[in-house]
C-alpha positions in Angstrom: -104.5 -149.7 -90.1 -104.8 -147.3 -93.1 -102.9 -144.2 -94.3 -105.1 -142.0 -92.1 -103.4 -139.0 -90.4 -105.0 -139.6 -87.0 -104.1 -143.3 -87.0 -100.6 -142.5 -88.0 -100.2 -139.8 -85.4 -101.5 -142.2 -82.7 -99.1 -144.9 -83.8 -96.2 -142.4 -83.3 -97.6 -141.4 -79.8 -97.6 -145.1 -78.7 -93.9 -145.6 -79.4 -92.6 -142.2 -78.1 -95.2 -141.0 -75.6 -92.8 -139.1 -73.3 -90.9 -137.3 -76.1 -91.6 -133.6 -76.4 -93.9 -132.9 -79.4 -94.9 -129.3 -79.3 -93.5 -126.1 -77.8 -95.5 -122.9 -78.1 -93.7 -119.6 -77.3 -95.7 -116.4 -77.1 -92.7 -114.2 -76.6 -89.4 -115.7 -75.4 -88.4 -114.4 -72.0 -92.0 -113.6 -70.8 -92.6 -117.1 -69.5 -95.7 -117.5 -71.7 -95.0 -120.9 -73.2 -96.5 -124.3 -73.3 -94.8 -127.7 -73.7 -96.6 -130.9 -74.5 -95.2 -134.4 -74.9 -96.7 -136.7 -77.6 -98.9 -138.3 -74.9 -100.1 -135.0 -73.6 -100.9 -133.6 -77.1 -102.7 -136.8 -77.9 -104.9 -136.7 -74.8 -105.7 -133.0 -75.3 -106.8 -133.7 -78.9 -108.9 -136.6 -77.6 -110.7 -134.4 -75.2 -111.6 -131.8 -77.8 -112.6 -134.5 -80.3 -115.0 -136.1 -77.8 -116.5 -132.7 -77.1 -117.2 -132.1 -80.8 -118.8 -135.5 -81.1 -120.9 -134.9 -78.0 -122.0 -131.5 -79.5 -123.6 -133.4 -82.4 -121.0 -133.1 -85.1 -120.8 -136.1 -87.3 -118.1 -137.6 -89.6 -117.6 -135.7 -92.8 -118.9 -132.4 -91.4 -116.6 -129.4 -91.8 -114.9 -127.4 -88.9 -113.2 -124.0 -89.5 -110.1 -122.9 -87.7 -110.2 -119.2 -87.4 -107.1 -118.9 -85.2 -103.7 -117.4 -84.8 -100.8 -119.8 -84.2 -101.0 -121.7 -80.9 -101.3 -125.1 -79.3 -105.1 -124.9 -79.9 -104.6 -124.8 -83.7 -102.7 -128.1 -84.0 -104.8 -129.6 -81.2 -108.0 -128.8 -83.1 -106.7 -130.2 -86.4 -105.8 -133.4 -84.6 -109.2 -133.5 -82.9 -110.9 -133.1 -86.2 -108.9 -136.0 -87.7 -109.6 -138.2 -84.7 -113.4 -137.5 -84.9 -113.4 -137.8 -88.7 -114.4 -134.2 -89.1 -112.9 -132.2 -92.0 -110.5 -129.3 -90.8 -110.8 -126.1 -92.9 -108.3 -123.3 -92.5 -109.7 -119.7 -92.3 -107.5 -116.7 -93.2 -107.6 -114.5 -90.1 -107.1 -111.4 -92.2 -110.5 -111.8 -93.9 -113.2 -109.2 -93.1 -116.9 -109.9 -92.9 -117.8 -110.3 -96.6 -114.8 -112.6 -97.2 -115.6 -114.7 -94.1 -119.3 -115.0 -95.1 -118.1 -116.3 -98.5 -115.7 -118.9 -97.0 -117.9 -120.0 -94.2 -120.7 -120.6 -96.7 -118.6 -122.1 -99.5 -116.9 -124.5 -97.1 -120.3 -125.5 -95.5 -118.9 -125.0 -92.0 -120.9 -126.8 -89.3 -118.5 -125.7 -86.5 -115.9 -123.0 -85.9 -113.1 -122.7 -83.4 -111.9 -119.0 -83.3 -109.7 -116.7 -81.4 -111.5 -114.2 -79.1 -109.9 -111.3 -81.0 -112.1 -112.2 -84.0 -115.4 -112.2 -82.0 -116.8 -109.1 -83.8 -116.1 -110.4 -87.3 -117.5 -113.9 -86.5 -120.7 -112.3 -85.0 -121.1 -110.2 -88.1 -120.8 -113.1 -90.4 -122.8 -115.7 -88.4 -126.3 -114.5 -89.4 -125.5 -115.1 -93.0 -124.1 -118.6 -92.5 -127.0 -120.9 -91.8 -125.2 -124.2 -91.5 -122.7 -123.0 -88.8 -124.2 -124.2 -85.6 -121.4 -124.9 -83.1 -118.8 -122.3 -81.9 -115.8 -122.8 -79.6 -113.9 -119.6 -78.6 -110.2 -119.5 -77.6 -109.5 -116.8 -75.0 -111.6 -114.0 -73.5 -113.1 -111.3 -75.7 -112.6 -107.6 -75.0 -115.2 -105.7 -73.0 -118.0 -104.7 -75.3 -117.5 -107.5 -77.8 -120.8 -108.9 -79.2 -122.4 -111.6 -77.3 -122.1 -115.0 -78.9 -123.5 -118.4 -78.0 -120.3 -120.3 -77.9 -118.3 -122.7 -75.7 -115.0 -121.6 -74.1 -112.2 -123.7 -75.4 -111.0 -124.8 -72.0 -114.5 -125.9 -71.0 -114.8 -127.8 -74.2 -111.5 -129.5 -73.6 -112.3 -130.3 -70.0 -115.6 -131.9 -70.8 -114.2 -134.5 -73.2 -112.5 -137.8 -72.3 -108.7 -138.0 -72.6 -109.1 -141.6 -74.0 -109.3 -142.5 -77.6 -112.3 -144.8 -78.2 -113.1 -143.5 -81.7 -114.8 -145.4 -84.6 -112.6 -146.8 -87.3 -111.2 -144.2 -89.7 -110.4 -144.3 -93.4 -107.6 -143.3 -95.8 -110.5 -141.6 -97.7 -111.2 -139.2 -94.9 -110.8 -135.6 -96.2 -108.5 -132.8 -95.4 -109.4 -129.4 -97.0 -106.9 -126.6 -97.6 -108.4 -123.3 -98.7 -106.0 -121.4 -100.9 -106.4 -117.8 -101.9 -103.7 -117.8 -104.5 -103.1 -114.5 -106.2 -106.4 -114.0 -108.0 -110.0 -114.8 -107.5 -111.9 -116.1 -104.4 -110.4 -118.7 -102.2 -110.8 -122.3 -103.2 -111.0 -125.4 -101.0 -108.6 -128.1 -102.2 -110.0 -131.5 -101.2 -107.3 -134.1 -100.3 -107.8 -137.7 -99.4 -105.6 -138.2 -96.3 -103.6 -141.0 -98.0 -102.8 -138.8 -100.9 -101.9 -135.9 -98.6 -99.6 -138.2 -96.6 -97.6 -139.1 -99.7 -97.7 -135.9 -101.7 -97.5 -133.3 -98.9 -95.9 -135.2 -96.1 -93.3 -137.2 -98.1 -94.8 -140.5 -97.1 -93.5 -140.1 -93.5 -89.9 -139.9 -94.7 -88.8 -136.4 -95.8 -85.2 -137.4 -96.4 -85.6 -140.7 -98.2 -87.8 -143.6 -99.1 -91.5 -143.3 -98.2 -93.0 -146.0 -95.9 -94.4 -149.0 -97.7 -97.1 -149.8 -95.1 -98.8 -147.7 -92.4 -97.3 -149.6 -89.5 -93.8 -148.9 -90.8 -94.1 -145.2 -89.8 -94.0 -146.0 -86.0 -91.4 -148.6 -86.5 -89.1 -146.0 -88.1 -89.9 -143.5 -85.3 -89.1 -146.0 -82.6 -85.7 -146.8 -84.2 -84.9 -143.1 -84.6 -83.8 -140.9 -81.7 -85.1 -137.4 -80.9 -83.0 -134.3 -81.5 -84.6 -132.4 -84.4 -86.7 -129.3 -83.9 -88.9 -128.0 -86.7 -90.0 -124.3 -86.6 -92.8 -123.4 -89.1 -92.6 -119.6 -88.9 -95.6 -118.6 -91.1 -99.2 -118.7 -89.9 -100.6 -122.2 -89.4 -103.7 -121.1 -91.4 -101.5 -121.6 -94.5 -101.1 -125.2 -95.6 -97.3 -125.1 -95.6 -96.9 -124.5 -91.9 -99.5 -127.1 -90.8 -98.0 -129.7 -93.2 -94.5 -128.9 -91.8 -95.8 -129.6 -88.3 -97.2 -133.0 -89.4 -94.0 -133.8 -91.2 -92.2 -133.4 -87.8 -94.9 -135.5 -86.0 -94.6 -138.2 -88.6 -90.8 -138.1 -88.0 -91.3 -138.3 -84.2 -89.6 -135.0 -83.7 -90.4 -131.6 -82.0 -92.4 -128.6 -83.4 -91.9 -125.1 -82.1 -94.4 -122.4 -83.0 -94.9 -118.6 -82.3 -98.2 -116.8 -82.1 -97.1 -114.2 -84.7 -94.0 -113.7 -86.8 -91.6 -111.3 -85.0 -88.1 -111.7 -86.5 -86.1 -110.9 -83.3 -88.2 -113.4 -81.3 -87.7 -116.0 -84.1 -83.9 -115.7 -83.7 -84.1 -115.9 -79.9 -86.2 -119.1 -80.1 -83.8 -120.7 -82.6 -81.0 -120.1 -80.1 -82.9 -121.1 -77.0 -84.7 -124.2 -78.4 -81.8 -125.3 -80.6 -83.9 -125.3 -83.7 -82.8 -127.5 -86.5 -85.0 -126.4 -89.4 -87.0 -123.3 -90.1 -89.6 -123.0 -92.8 -90.7 -119.6 -94.1 -92.0 -117.9 -97.2 -89.5 -116.1 -99.4 -87.6 -112.8 -99.0 -90.5 -111.2 -97.1 -89.7 -113.4 -94.1 -85.9 -113.9 -94.6 -84.9 -110.3 -95.0 -86.1 -109.2 -91.6 -84.0 -112.0 -90.0 -81.0 -110.6 -91.9 -81.8 -107.1 -90.6 -82.1 -108.3 -87.0 -78.8 -110.2 -87.3 -77.1 -107.0 -88.5 -78.7 -105.1 -85.7 -80.1 -106.0 -82.2 -79.6 -109.7 -82.6 -76.0 -109.7 -83.9 -74.1 -112.6 -82.5 -77.1 -114.8 -81.9 -76.0 -118.4 -81.7 -77.6 -120.2 -84.7 -75.2 -123.1 -84.7 -78.0 -125.6 -84.2 -79.7 -124.5 -87.5 -79.3 -127.0 -90.3 -81.7 -125.7 -92.9 -84.0 -122.8 -93.9 -86.6 -123.7 -96.4 -89.1 -121.6 -98.3 -92.4 -122.6 -99.9 -95.0 -120.3 -101.6 -92.4 -117.7 -102.7 -88.7 -118.0 -103.5 -85.8 -116.7 -101.6 -84.0 -114.6 -104.2 -80.3 -115.2 -105.0 -79.3 -111.8 -103.4 -81.1 -112.3 -100.1 -79.9 -116.0 -99.8 -76.3 -114.8 -100.3 -76.8 -112.1 -97.5 -78.1 -114.7 -95.1 -75.5 -117.3 -96.0 -72.7 -114.7 -95.2 -74.1 -114.4 -91.7 -74.9 -118.1 -91.2 -72.5 -119.9 -93.5 -73.3 -123.5 -92.4 -77.0 -123.4 -93.0 -78.6 -125.1 -96.1 -81.0 -122.8 -97.9 -83.8 -124.6 -99.8 -86.3 -123.2 -102.2 -88.9 -125.8 -102.2 -91.6 -125.8 -104.9 -95.1 -127.0 -104.4 -98.7 -125.8 -103.9 -101.9 -126.6 -102.1 -103.0 -128.5 -105.2 -99.9 -130.6 -105.6 -98.0 -131.0 -102.4 -94.3 -131.1 -103.2 -93.0 -130.8 -106.8 -89.3 -130.6 -106.1 -86.6 -128.1 -105.1 -84.6 -125.4 -106.8 -81.1 -126.0 -108.1 -78.2 -124.2 -106.5 -77.6 -122.2 -109.7 -81.1 -120.7 -109.8 -81.0 -116.9 -110.1 -81.6 -113.9 -112.4 -79.2 -115.2 -115.0 -80.5 -118.7 -115.2 -84.1 -118.5 -114.0 -85.8 -120.5 -111.4 -84.5 -124.0 -112.1 -86.2 -127.0 -110.5 -85.3 -130.6 -109.9 -88.7 -132.1 -110.1 -89.9 -135.4 -108.6 -90.9 -138.3 -110.9 -94.6 -137.4 -110.7 -94.1 -133.9 -112.2 -94.2 -133.1 -115.9 -94.4 -130.0 -118.2 -97.5 -130.5 -120.4 -99.5 -128.8 -123.1 -102.5 -127.4 -121.3 -104.9 -128.5 -124.1 -103.7 -131.9 -125.1 -102.0 -132.8 -121.7 -99.1 -134.3 -123.7 -95.6 -133.7 -122.5 -94.0 -130.7 -124.3 -90.8 -130.9 -126.3 -87.5 -129.7 -124.8 -87.4 -125.9 -124.7 -91.2 -125.5 -125.4 -93.3 -123.7 -122.8 -96.1 -125.6 -121.1 -97.8 -125.9 -117.8 -96.5 -127.9 -114.8 -98.7 -130.9 -114.0 -98.5 -133.6 -111.4 -99.9 -137.1 -111.3 -100.7 -139.8 -108.8 -101.3 -138.6 -105.2 -103.2 -135.4 -106.1 -106.4 -133.9 -104.7 -109.9 -134.9 -105.7 -110.7 -131.3 -106.8 -112.0 -128.1 -105.4 -114.9 -128.2 -102.9 -118.2 -126.8 -104.2 -116.6 -125.8 -107.5 -117.1 -128.5 -110.3 -116.3 -126.0 -113.1 -112.9 -125.1 -111.6 -112.2 -128.7 -110.8 -112.8 -129.6 -114.4 -110.3 -126.9 -115.5 -107.6 -128.0 -113.2 -107.9 -131.8 -112.7 -107.9 -134.4 -115.4 -107.5 -138.2 -116.0 -104.7 -139.5 -118.2 -103.4 -143.0 -118.7 -105.5 -144.2 -115.8 -104.2 -141.7 -113.3 -105.5 -138.5 -111.8 -103.5 -135.4 -112.7 -103.6 -131.8 -111.5 -102.7 -128.9 -113.9 -100.9 -126.2 -112.1 -100.9 -122.5 -112.9 -97.1 -122.2 -113.4 -95.6 -122.0 -116.9 -92.3 -123.8 -117.4 -89.9 -125.3 -119.9 -87.8 -128.5 -119.6 -84.2 -128.8 -120.6 -82.2 -131.7 -122.1 -81.0 -132.6 -118.6 -84.5 -132.9 -117.3 -84.2 -129.7 -115.2 -87.4 -127.6 -115.3 -87.2 -123.8 -115.6 -90.3 -122.2 -114.0 -91.3 -119.1 -115.9 -94.0 -117.9 -113.5 -97.7 -118.0 -113.0 -99.5 -117.9 -116.3 -102.2 -115.7 -114.8 -99.6 -113.1 -114.0 -97.8 -113.2 -117.3 -97.4 -109.7 -118.9 -97.9 -109.5 -122.7 -95.9 -106.5 -123.8 -95.7 -105.9 -127.5 -96.3 -109.6 -128.1 -93.5 -110.7 -125.8 -94.2 -112.6 -122.6 -92.7 -111.4 -119.3 -93.1 -113.3 -116.0 -93.0 -111.1 -112.9 -90.9 -113.4 -110.8 -87.9 -113.1 -113.2 -88.0 -109.3 -113.1 -88.5 -109.3 -109.3 -85.3 -111.3 -108.9 -83.3 -108.8 -110.9 -84.8 -105.8 -108.9 -84.0 -107.4 -105.6 -80.4 -107.7 -106.5 -80.2 -103.9 -106.5 -78.6 -102.8 -103.2 -81.2 -100.1 -102.5 -84.3 -102.4 -103.1 -85.7 -104.1 -100.0 -88.7 -105.7 -101.7 -90.5 -105.6 -105.1 -93.5 -106.8 -107.1 -94.0 -106.5 -110.8 -97.2 -106.1 -112.7 -98.5 -105.3 -116.2 -100.2 -102.0 -116.7 -102.3 -101.1 -119.8 -100.3 -99.3 -122.4 -101.6 -97.7 -125.7 -98.5 -98.7 -127.6 -97.5 -102.1 -126.2 -100.7 -103.4 -124.9 -99.1 -103.6 -121.4 -95.9 -102.4 -120.0 -93.8 -103.8 -117.2 -94.2 -101.8 -113.9 -92.1 -102.3 -110.8 -93.5 -101.5 -107.4 -90.6 -101.1 -105.1 -90.0 -100.8 -101.3 -86.6 -99.2 -100.7 -84.2 -100.4 -98.0 -84.2 -98.2 -94.9 -81.8 -95.3 -95.3 -81.4 -95.8 -99.0 -81.2 -92.8 -101.3 -84.1 -92.1 -103.6 -84.3 -94.4 -106.6 -85.3 -93.3 -110.1 -86.4 -95.3 -113.1 -83.2 -94.7 -115.1 -81.0 -96.3 -112.5 -83.4 -99.2 -112.1 -83.3 -99.8 -115.9 -79.5 -99.6 -116.0 -79.3 -102.1 -113.2 -81.7 -104.5 -114.9 -80.2 -104.2 -118.4 -77.3 -106.5 -117.5 -79.7 -109.2 -116.2 -82.7 -109.0 -118.4 -83.6 -108.8 -122.1 -84.7 -105.4 -123.2 -88.4 -106.1 -123.3 -88.4 -107.3 -119.7 -87.0 -104.1 -118.3 -89.5 -102.0 -116.2 -90.9 -99.0 -118.0 -92.5 -97.7 -114.9 -91.3 -97.4 -111.3 -93.6 -96.8 -108.3 -92.0 -96.4 -104.8 -94.1 -97.5 -101.9 -93.6 -97.5 -98.1 -94.4 -101.1 -97.9 -95.0 -104.0 -100.3 -98.3 -105.7 -99.5 -98.2 -109.4 -99.0 -100.2 -112.0 -97.3 -99.3 -112.9 -93.6 -97.3 -115.8 -95.0 -95.3 -113.6 -97.4 -97.1 -114.5 -100.7 -97.3 -111.8 -103.3 -100.4 -109.7 -103.6 -100.4 -109.0 -107.4 -103.8 -107.5 -107.5 -102.6 -104.8 -105.1 -99.4 -104.3 -107.1 -101.4 -104.0 -110.4 -103.8 -101.5 -108.8 -101.0 -99.3 -107.4 -99.1 -99.3 -110.6 -102.2 -98.6 -112.8 -103.4 -95.7 -110.6 -99.9 -94.2 -110.7 -99.7 -94.5 -114.5 -103.2 -92.8 -114.8 -102.2 -89.9 -112.6 
């Protein structure tokens, strides 16, 4: 047995077959839910895997998942792993041009998609010559384009529920497409063994990783049930799919919703006795606070042990607001990326006054981006991680050469985040180098200013961008969404509020009020949008 994700999942199934593995809730109270034990989920994935093999797909070919959250998403990922196909996540917000790019860049041979996306898939298909097998989940609306595809339930019913697959390898690939904040999406290529240790904590999120593959099932067999993990963002983003596999490797239960509806999330936490919720920053935490202040006041959240964020930080202000409502929950700002897996977690004293301070793991360093040598204490550099890191970006050797390097006989990945390291070994993350604002020769990282803005009582959400300026090169612009019912906000009051939290050159010189801050479905910042909005406002 190797560190292969399908092998590892099957080893867990064999020791806890009757334990509940997956609960899908469309909308609590409607009765639209599915519950699968480990044995049932395993058999369902086997069926789809055999269908894909029978349809002519071969090991190493790529299958896209163009789906909302649902049992079908995780079942399809497992089916790919079992059949040695490479699962590829597809952002369901993409329109035709973006889909054509991703389908072609990823060399998709097959696609599993939700019926709601039939029109977009049909438009992209003629420009994607390698895509030859389609499986559709659900029934399309009347008038939707005709497509030669297999209904998901028929595909599932046609396959055998038994395993009977060829031997797999730790070198089998898992590709995570990441859009980031700039540029076209890139496919991060992970060996499954590397992903198991870097992204899934080696099967042990709370302690020592397993030392041999068989040990995973042994630990699960010795551990009781009782934990429920709830990845709230879309499964199309790596953090939610990896959270689900962390739970599977731990032999515990996963709860998912089709879409993020804050009130329904809270109802499900209460009903399913959820232990741990993962989300993405203030954009997902703040609506939970609003619901707890309003229609869901008094919801029983006593089962909740932790709320963790990846991809964007929960600001000090919003964390304090949630903590006041749910005092016994642990709030964790985890730090990682599609390219590195986990790098560490924020310290308790992270905030506008101290910056985003990070307790990094032993594989993470702050290095000079040219020499790759570790920087001196207090000197800025780039975060980098060694050991279990990806092979590179699929179909992009140039970007791979920029981001991945060899040093001291190990593979490293150079991340986009600028940081410094203190005498105590704590790393202070300054922000994405690509988003850094150069104003009058001084460097300003948007995340730091955003934290200060969000501590204002009238600010609901904010993004910060640099806008061309004839005097300073660029000036700091704040794009702000006000809290509902808040009085109008002016630049002077924003500057006064920030002056006690930020150095003078970091204070916004421009304020743009917007009805809604644009973010990805997972809550990640859309800095291109913020920069466009602020620049257009400055020009007008």
